[in-house]
C-alpha positions in Angstrom: 0.0 0.0 0.0 1.4 3.4 0.9 5.1 4.1 1.2 7.1 6.5 3.4 10.7 7.7 3.0 12.4 10.5 4.9 15.6 11.6 6.5 18.1 14.0 7.8 21.5 13.9 6.0 24.7 15.9 5.4 23.7 16.9 1.8 20.6 17.5 -0.4 18.1 14.8 0.5 15.8 15.1 -2.5 17.6 12.4 -4.7 17.5 10.0 -1.8 13.8 10.5 -1.3 13.0 10.1 -5.0 15.1 6.9 -5.3 13.4 5.5 -2.2 9.9 6.2 -3.6 10.9 4.4 -6.9 11.9 1.4 -4.9 8.5 1.3 -3.2 6.5 1.5 -6.4 5.8 -2.3 -6.3 3.7 -1.8 -3.2 1.0 0.1 -5.1 0.1 3.8 -5.2 -1.8 6.4 -7.2 0.0 9.6 -6.2 3.3 10.7 -4.7 4.7 13.7 -3.0 7.7 15.2 -1.3 8.4 18.0 1.2 11.8 19.3 2.0 12.9 21.8 4.7 14.7 24.2 2.4 18.0 26.0 3.1 15.9 29.1 4.0 14.0 27.0 6.6 10.7 26.8 4.7 8.6 23.8 3.8 8.9 23.2 0.0 6.4 20.7 -1.3 5.8 19.0 -4.7 3.0 16.5 -5.4 1.8 14.6 -8.4 -0.9 12.1 -9.4 0.3 8.9 -11.0 3.8 7.5 -11.1 6.8 8.8 -9.3 8.3 9.9 -12.6 5.5 12.5 -12.7 6.7 13.8 -9.3 10.3 13.8 -10.5 9.3 15.9 -13.5 7.5 18.4 -11.4 10.5 18.7 -9.1 12.9 19.3 -12.0 10.7 22.2 -13.1 11.2 23.9 -9.8 15.0 23.3 -10.0 16.8 24.5 -6.8 13.6 25.2 -4.8 13.3 21.6 -3.7 16.6 21.2 -1.9 17.5 20.8 1.7 19.0 18.3 4.2 15.6 17.4 5.9 12.6 15.9 4.1 9.8 13.4 3.9 8.1 11.7 1.0 5.2 9.4 0.3 3.4 7.2 -2.2 -0.3 7.1 -1.6 -3.0 4.5 -2.3 -6.3 6.2 -2.0 -8.7 5.3 0.8 -10.2 8.5 2.0 -10.6 10.8 -1.0 -10.0 10.1 -4.7 -6.5 10.1 -6.3 -5.7 13.8 -6.8 -2.9 16.3 -6.1 -4.7 17.8 -3.2 -5.2 14.4 -1.5 -1.6 13.4 -2.1 0.8 13.5 0.9 2.7 15.2 2.5 0.1 17.4 4.1 1.0 20.8 5.6 -0.7 22.9 8.3 -0.1 26.7 8.3 3.4 26.1 6.9 4.4 25.0 10.4 4.0 21.2 10.3 4.2 18.6 7.6 3.1 15.0 7.8 3.3 11.7 5.8 1.0 8.9 7.0 0.4 5.3 6.3 -2.8 3.7 7.7 -6.3 4.8 8.5 -7.6 7.1 11.2 -11.0 5.7 12.0 -12.3 8.6 14.1 -11.2 11.3 11.6 -14.8 12.6 11.1 -15.1 13.3 14.8 -11.7 15.0 14.9 -12.4 16.9 11.7 -15.6 18.4 13.2 -13.7 19.4 16.4 -10.8 20.9 14.4 -13.2 22.9 12.2 -14.6 24.4 15.3 -11.0 25.3 16.3 -10.7 27.2 13.1 -8.8 24.7 10.9 -9.6 24.6 7.2 -9.4 21.4 5.3 -8.0 21.3 1.7 -8.3 17.5 1.1 -10.6 14.6 1.6 -8.1 12.6 3.5 -8.1 11.4 7.1 -4.4 12.4 7.3 -5.3 16.1 7.5 -6.6 15.7 11.0 -3.2 14.4 12.0 -1.3 17.4 10.8 -3.9 19.8 12.3 -3.8 17.8 15.6 0.0 18.1 15.9 -0.2 21.8 15.0 -2.7 22.4 17.8 -0.6 20.4 20.2 2.4 22.5 19.4 0.7 25.4 21.1 1.1 23.7 24.5 4.2 21.6 23.9 7.9 22.3 24.4 8.9 20.6 21.2 7.8 18.6 18.1 8.2 15.2 19.9 5.9 16.2 22.8 3.3 17.7 20.4 3.2 14.4 18.4 3.0 12.4 21.7 0.0 14.4 22.7 -1.8 14.3 19.4 -1.5 10.6 18.7 -3.4 9.8 21.9 -6.5 11.2 20.1 -6.2 9.0 17.1 -8.0 5.7 16.7 -6.9 3.3 14.0 -3.6 2.5 12.3 -0.8 4.9 11.5 2.8 5.2 10.6 3.8 8.8 10.8 6.7 11.0 9.7 6.6 14.6 10.9 8.8 17.7 10.3 8.5 21.4 11.2 10.5 24.6 10.4 10.2 25.4 14.1 12.4 22.3 14.8 14.6 22.1 11.7 17.0 19.5 12.9 14.4 16.9 13.8 12.1 14.3 12.3 9.5 12.6 14.6 8.1 9.2 13.7 5.3 7.2 15.3 4.1 3.7 14.7 0.7 2.1 15.6 -0.4 -0.8 13.4 1.7 0.3 10.4 5.4 -0.5 10.1 8.1 2.1 10.4 11.8 1.5 10.1 14.8 3.8 10.9 17.9 3.5 8.6 21.3 4.4 9.9 24.2 5.5 7.8 27.4 7.5 8.0 25.6 10.2 5.9 22.7 10.6 8.3 19.6 9.0 9.7 16.5 8.0 7.6 13.0 6.6 7.9 10.9 4.3 5.7 8.0 2.0 5.8 10.0 -0.7 3.9 13.7 -1.2 4.1 13.9 -1.8 0.4 13.6 2.0 0.0 16.9 2.6 1.8 19.0 -0.4 0.7 21.0 1.9 -1.7 22.4 3.9 1.2 22.4 1.6 4.3 22.0 -2.0 5.5 21.6 -0.9 9.1 18.0 -0.7 10.4 16.0 -0.3 13.6 12.6 -1.8 13.4 10.2 0.2 15.6 7.8 -1.8 17.7 4.1 -1.2 18.2 3.4 2.1 19.9 7.0 3.4 19.5 7.7 7.1 18.8 11.1 8.4 18.0 12.9 11.8 17.7 15.6 11.6 15.0 18.4 14.1 14.3 21.5 14.0 12.2 23.5 12.4 14.9 21.0 10.8 17.3 18.0 8.6 17.6 15.8 8.6 20.7 13.0 6.1 21.0 10.1 6.0 23.4 7.6 3.2 23.9 3.8 3.6 24.1 4.1 4.6 27.8 6.5 7.4 26.8 9.4 5.6 28.4 12.8 5.9 26.7 13.8 2.5 25.2 16.6 1.0 23.2 15.8 -1.0 20.0 18.3 -3.3 18.4 20.1 -2.4 15.2 19.8 -5.1 12.6 21.8 -5.7 9.4 19.6 -6.4 6.4 20.6 -9.2 4.0 18.2 -7.9 1.3 19.3 -6.3 -1.9 17.5 -3.4 -3.5 15.5 -5.6 -5.9 14.4 -8.1 -3.3 15.8 -11.0 -5.4 18.5 -12.2 -3.1 18.0 -15.9 -2.6 19.9 -15.9 0.7 20.0 -19.4 2.1 17.3 -20.7 -0.2 17.9 -22.9 -3.3 15.1 -21.6 -5.4 12.8 -18.6 -5.5 9.8 -20.8 -5.0 11.2 -22.1 -1.7 12.0 -18.6 -0.7 8.5 -17.3 -1.5 6.9 -20.2 0.3 8.7 -19.2 3.4 7.9 -15.5 2.9 4.2 -16.1 3.3 3.9 -15.2 7.0 5.3 -11.7 6.3 3.4 -11.4 3.0 0.2 -12.0 4.9 1.1 -9.5 7.6 1.8 -7.0 4.9 -1.6 -7.7 3.2 -3.4 -7.3 6.5 -1.6 -4.0 7.3 -4.0 -1.1 7.6 -6.9 -3.3 6.5 -7.8 -4.5 10.0 -7.6 -3.3 13.6 -7.6 -5.8 16.5 -11.3 -6.6 15.9 -12.5 -4.8 12.7 -12.2 -5.1 9.0 -11.8 -1.6 7.6 -14.3 -1.0 4.8 -12.3 2.0 3.6 -9.4 -0.3 2.7 -11.3 -1.2 -0.5 -11.4 2.3 -1.8 -13.6 5.4 -2.1 -17.3 4.6 -2.0 -16.7 0.9 -1.2 -19.2 0.8 1.6 -22.0 2.3 -0.5 -21.2 -0.1 -3.4 -21.0 -3.2 -1.1 -24.3 -2.2 0.5 -26.2 -2.0 -2.8 -24.9 -5.1 -4.6 -27.1 -8.2 -4.9 -24.9 -10.6 -6.7 -21.2 -11.4 -7.1 -19.4 -12.7 -10.2 -15.8 -13.8 -9.9 -13.6 -14.3 -13.0 -10.0 -15.4 -12.9 -7.5 -17.9 -14.3 -5.2 -20.6 -12.9 -4.2 -20.2 -9.3 -6.4 -17.0 -9.0 -9.4 -19.1 -10.1 -8.7 -21.5 -7.3 -8.7 -18.6 -4.9 -12.0 -17.5 -6.3 -13.5 -20.9 -5.7 -12.7 -20.7 -2.0 -14.2 -17.2 -1.9 -17.4 -18.5 -3.4 -17.9 -20.6 -0.3 -17.0 -17.8 2.0 -19.1 -15.2 0.4 -22.2 -17.3 0.3 -21.6 -18.7 3.8 -20.5 -15.5 5.6 -22.0 -12.6 3.5 -25.1 -14.6 2.4 -24.8 -13.2 -1.1 -25.2 -15.3 -4.3 -21.8 -15.8 -5.9 -20.7 -17.4 -9.2 -17.1 -18.0 -10.5 -15.9 -18.8 -13.9 -12.7 -19.2 -15.8 -12.1 -15.9 -17.6 -11.0 -17.5 -20.9 -14.4 -19.1 -21.2 -16.5 -16.4 -19.7 -15.5 -13.7 -22.1 -16.8 -15.8 -25.1 -20.1 -17.2 -24.0 -22.3 -14.1 -23.9 -23.0 -14.3 -20.1 -26.0 -12.8 -18.5 -24.9 -10.3 -15.9 -27.6 -9.1 -13.6 -27.8 -5.5 -12.4 -26.3 -4.7 -9.1 -23.6 -7.3 -9.5 -20.1 -6.8 -8.2 -17.7 -8.2 -10.8 -14.5 -9.4 -9.0 -11.4 -10.0 -11.0 -8.4 -11.7 -9.4 -4.9 -11.7 -10.9 -1.3 -11.7 -9.5 0.1 -9.6 -12.3 -3.0 -7.6 -13.3 -2.0 -8.2 -16.9 -3.7 -11.5 -17.6 -5.3 -10.9 -21.0 -8.2 -13.3 -20.6 -9.3 -11.7 -17.3 -8.8 -8.2 -18.5 -10.7 -8.7 -21.7 -13.6 -10.4 -19.8 -13.8 -7.4 -17.6 -13.8 -5.0 -20.5 -16.5 -7.0 -22.3 -18.8 -7.0 -19.3 -18.4 -3.3 -18.7 -19.3 -2.6 -22.3 -22.5 -4.5 -22.1 -23.7 -3.5 -18.6 -23.5 -0.2 -17.0 -25.3 -1.2 -13.8 -22.5 -3.2 -12.2 -19.5 -2.4 -10.0 -16.0 -3.8 -10.4 -13.3 -4.8 -8.0 -9.9 -6.3 -8.7 -7.6 -8.1 -6.3 -4.1 -7.8 -7.6 -0.4 -7.8 -6.6 0.6 -5.1 -9.0 -0.6 -1.5 -8.6 0.2 -0.1 -12.0 -1.5 -2.8 -14.0 -4.3 -2.9 -16.6 -6.8 -4.5 -14.3 -6.3 -1.9 -11.5 -6.8 0.9 -14.0 -10.0 -0.8 -15.5 -11.6 -1.5 -12.1 -13.7 0.8 -10.0 -12.3 -0.6 -6.7 -9.0 -2.2 -6.0 -7.5 -4.2 -3.1 -3.8 -4.8 -3.5 -2.2 -7.9 -2.1 1.2 -7.1 -0.6 2.9 -10.4 -1.6 5.8 -8.4 -2.9 7.7 -9.5 -6.1 7.0 -13.1 -6.9 9.8 -14.4 -9.1 8.9 -18.1 -9.3 6.4 -19.0 -12.1 4.5 -21.2 -9.7 2.5 -18.9 -7.5 2.7 -19.4 -3.7 2.6 -16.3 -1.6 0.4 -14.5 -4.2 -2.2 -17.3 -3.8 -2.4 -17.1 0.0 -2.5 -13.3 0.1 -5.3 -13.5 -2.4 -7.2 -15.8 0.0 -6.5 -13.3 2.8 -7.9 -10.5 0.6 -11.0 -12.4 -0.3 -11.6 -13.2 3.4 -11.5 -9.5 4.1 -13.9 -8.9 1.2 -16.3 -11.6 2.5 -16.4 -9.9 5.9 -16.7 -6.4 4.5 -19.7 -7.3 2.3 -21.2 -9.3 5.1 -21.0 -6.3 7.4 -22.7 -4.1 4.8 -25.5 -6.6 4.3 -25.8 -7.0 8.1 -25.0 -10.7 8.0 -21.8 -10.4 10.1 -22.2 -9.3 13.7 -19.4 -7.9 15.9 -18.8 -11.3 17.6 -18.3 -13.1 14.3 -16.2 -10.3 12.8 -13.9 -10.3 15.9 -13.5 -14.1 15.6 -12.5 -13.9 11.9 -10.1 -11.0 12.5 -8.5 -12.9 15.3 -8.0 -15.9 13.0 -6.5 -13.7 10.3 -4.1 -12.2 12.9 -3.1 -15.7 13.9 -2.3 -16.8 10.4 1.3 -15.8 10.2 2.1 -17.8 13.3 0.2 -20.8 12.2 1.9 -20.8 8.8 5.3 -20.5 10.5 4.5 -23.5 12.6 3.4 -25.5 9.5 6.6 -24.6 7.6 8.6 -26.1 10.5 7.2 -29.5 9.4 9.1 -29.3 6.1 11.3 -32.3 7.1 8.3 -34.6 7.2 7.1 -33.5 3.8 10.5 -34.1 2.3 10.2 -37.7 3.4 6.7 -38.0 1.9 8.0 -36.6 -1.4 10.4 -39.5 -1.8 7.5 -41.8 -2.6 6.7 -39.8 -5.8 10.1 -40.5 -7.4 8.7 -43.0 -9.9 5.1 -41.7 -10.0 3.5 -40.2 -13.1 -0.1 -39.6 -11.9 -1.7 -38.3 -8.7 -5.1 -37.5 -7.4 -6.1 -34.8 -4.9 -9.3 -35.0 -2.8 -11.1 -32.4 -0.7 -14.6 -31.4 0.3 -16.1 -27.9 0.6 -13.4 -25.2 0.4 -10.8 -28.0 0.5 -11.8 -29.1 -3.0 -10.5 -25.7 -4.2 -7.3 -26.2 -2.2 -7.0 -29.7 -3.6 -7.2 -28.1 -7.1 -4.4 -25.7 -6.2 -2.3 -28.6 -4.9 -2.8 -30.5 -8.1 -2.0 -27.5 -10.2 1.3 -26.9 -8.3 2.4 -30.5 -8.7 1.7 -30.6 -12.4 3.3 -27.2 -13.0 6.7 -27.9 -11.5 7.1 -31.7 -11.4 5.2 -32.5 -14.6 3.3 -35.3 -12.8 -0.2 -35.5 -14.3 -2.4 -34.6 -11.3 -6.1 -34.0 -10.9 -8.4 -32.9 -8.1 -11.9 -34.0 -7.4 -14.5 -33.4 -4.7 -14.1 -36.5 -2.6 -17.8 -37.3 -2.9 -17.4 -37.5 -6.7 -15.1 -40.5 -6.6 -17.9 -43.0 -7.0 -19.2 -41.1 -10.1 -16.2 -42.0 -12.3 -12.8 -40.9 -11.0 -12.4 -44.0 -8.8 -11.6 -45.9 -12.0 -8.3 -44.1 -12.1 -7.1 -45.3 -8.7 -4.6 -48.1 -8.5 -1.4 -48.9 -6.6 0.7 -46.6 -8.9 -1.5 -43.5 -8.4 -1.1 -41.8 -5.0 -4.0 -40.0 -3.5 -3.6 -36.9 -1.4 -6.5 -35.9 0.8 -7.2 -32.9 3.0 -9.0 -33.6 6.2 -9.9 -30.6 8.3 -12.1 -31.0 11.4 -15.3 -29.8 9.9 -18.9 -31.0 9.3 -17.8 -33.0 6.2 -15.0 -35.0 8.0 -17.0 -38.2 8.5 -18.0 -38.2 4.9 -14.4 -37.7 3.8 -13.4 -40.7 6.0 -15.9 -42.8 4.2 -14.4 -41.7 0.9 -10.9 -42.7 2.1 -12.2 -46.2 2.8 -13.2 -46.3 -0.9 -9.7 -45.4 -1.9 -8.2 -48.0 0.5 -10.1 -50.8 -1.1 -8.4 -50.0 -4.5 -4.9 -50.4 -3.0 -3.7 -46.8 -3.5 -1.0 -45.1 -1.6 -2.6 -42.4 0.5 -1.3 -39.2 2.1 -3.8 -37.4 4.4 -3.1 -33.9 5.8 -5.3 -33.5 8.8 -6.2 -31.1 11.6 -4.9 -32.5 14.9 -8.5 -32.8 16.0 -9.6 -34.8 12.9 -8.3 -38.1 14.3 -8.1 -39.9 10.9 -7.2 -43.5 11.7 -4.2 -44.6 9.7 -4.8 -47.6 7.4 -2.6 -49.8 5.3 -0.6 -47.7 2.7 -1.8 -44.5 4.4 0.4 -41.7 5.9 -1.4 -39.3 8.1 0.3 -35.9 8.8 -1.2 -33.6 11.4 -0.8 -30.0 10.5 -2.2 -27.9 13.3 -5.4 -27.6 15.3 -8.2 -25.1 16.1 -8.6 -24.0 12.5 -11.6 -22.0 11.4 -13.4 -21.8 8.1 -11.1 -18.9 7.1 -7.8 -20.1 8.4 -8.1 -23.8 7.4 -7.9 -23.4 3.5 -4.9 -21.1 3.8 -3.0 -23.3 6.3 -3.6 -26.6 4.3 -2.2 -24.9 1.2 1.2 -24.8 2.8 2.0 -28.5 2.9 0.8 -29.0 -0.6 3.2 -26.2 -1.8 6.1 -27.9 0.0 5.2 -31.3 -1.3 5.1 -30.1 -4.9 8.4 -28.3 -4.4 10.2 -31.3 -3.0 8.8 -33.7 -5.6 10.0 -31.4 -8.3 13.5 -31.5 -6.8 13.4 -35.2 -6.8 12.2 -35.2 -10.5 15.0 -32.8 -11.4 12.8 -30.2 -13.1 13.4 -26.5 -13.3 11.5 -25.4 -10.2 11.3 -21.7 -10.8 10.9 -21.7 -14.6 8.9 -24.8 -15.6 8.7 -25.6 -19.2 6.1 -23.9 -21.4 4.9 -21.5 -18.7 5.2 -17.8 -18.2 4.7 -15.7 -15.0 2.4 -13.2 -16.6 0.0 -14.5 -19.2 -0.5 -11.6 -21.5 -1.7 -13.5 -24.6 -4.8 -15.6 -25.2 
């Protein structure tokens, strides 16, 4: 989502800020801005809609005016207020305080009303303006910028990562973190701030990662950090092993393996500024999202490949949680069959790249034939065709995914679709506060659950050995696990070239059981849900045909091992949202290690491309 870069250095900071913004472009944004405390001790600001290059062009037009040793910069993804120059950060109050902000201030309407009564004028539609006005007001009764920021943040509800500068305190930057990451970079040339260390990798590898509730006062030669109780604390300096393009394999053998293990952080990043401790924030989906979600009566999902499998899971969630009719179709078929799209439909497109031609053309076709629909894309790339064509956008924050076989893009899509299900359910009054809190709690637990599952890689390596001489495999699941079985089969065929198919377990007796023999392993997913007993009966059918079976179960499922069956417990206490995401992990690892055994090109499998931009 949004990106922050700032700092105090020994020379003109403008080039550093621009380079940092460029390195954050992958996170997604629709406008950018910079403010520098000039040599004459004035706030000099430039903003632009669109790409950072537009901002850079505007800065070049002003030549020497945008120069100084202190500055902050920002890339913005619109939530409150449409993409425009006036809504772009940084924001300034009375030429006295300037702020950049990541996150969402939930009580901004209340604060805005109070600040208008105090005489403040608002020049944007953003929630961030209440921050800069609040700090300005607090300065009147504070001894410095740090104290003013400490006072004002106590009035904010929601998530924020802040960078604050003022001509009244020219040698300082104050930063604050609550629910939105902020990092301090340390170099011989000065001290810097960012929301993502990638922005500063060109000038330093030394970082301090601020903890929740931290606030810091930064000068050229000092960094003073306080915790949420305003007590001075020390935070460790860490040395980054990332490179500027985030393509350092580190200790991993392949990008696919690296990206599998990046999933806990990718999910944290995707959840950032989209939830509080008990709430899904509707504004995370964009301007007018709440109004749109309230008025829709149907949902149509179109996608391809892995994204289609994510959409299949979402169909279950949307109908179960939001109680709204949902259809999903493969984009390459949908665009050619003259579909009937009902009025008041939300058309949801899902794509890692945002450039998938079949999905894009299907979206365009529907928009041409029906003006009474709304569109939303879930995508990992901000400046893509799909995001530009869609009315609403929710970016996943998987980061660059190099391996052709999608892993972290898939799980972050599922997280995004879970957020969508709750958001629409809230708008349709189908999700009460207790249910929302439980789902948000599950989402917050996901990174830890995934990390625990990844620790079982050794057992999966042993399971993979049995596939050395196999050429076919069958995956089984019921409910949402059928879609996860489809994703598992897709991964295995993509990178190991083993012919693999997935079926609803209840469909075995209607034909697929004819394929089962001792040379065809069957992989089943067995969560502890209402369909568990039926799945156990399906496994008995497989046993009678002599197949080798691998069952991934919840610890509470209690699947009884049978002859030629390996049962692997993944975790316990999984809910309807967390279970599909967690059971994806062992299937990814299994496919990866089978491919290693088969000796295939894991990251670049034959005949496949990362972004499918042709029909």
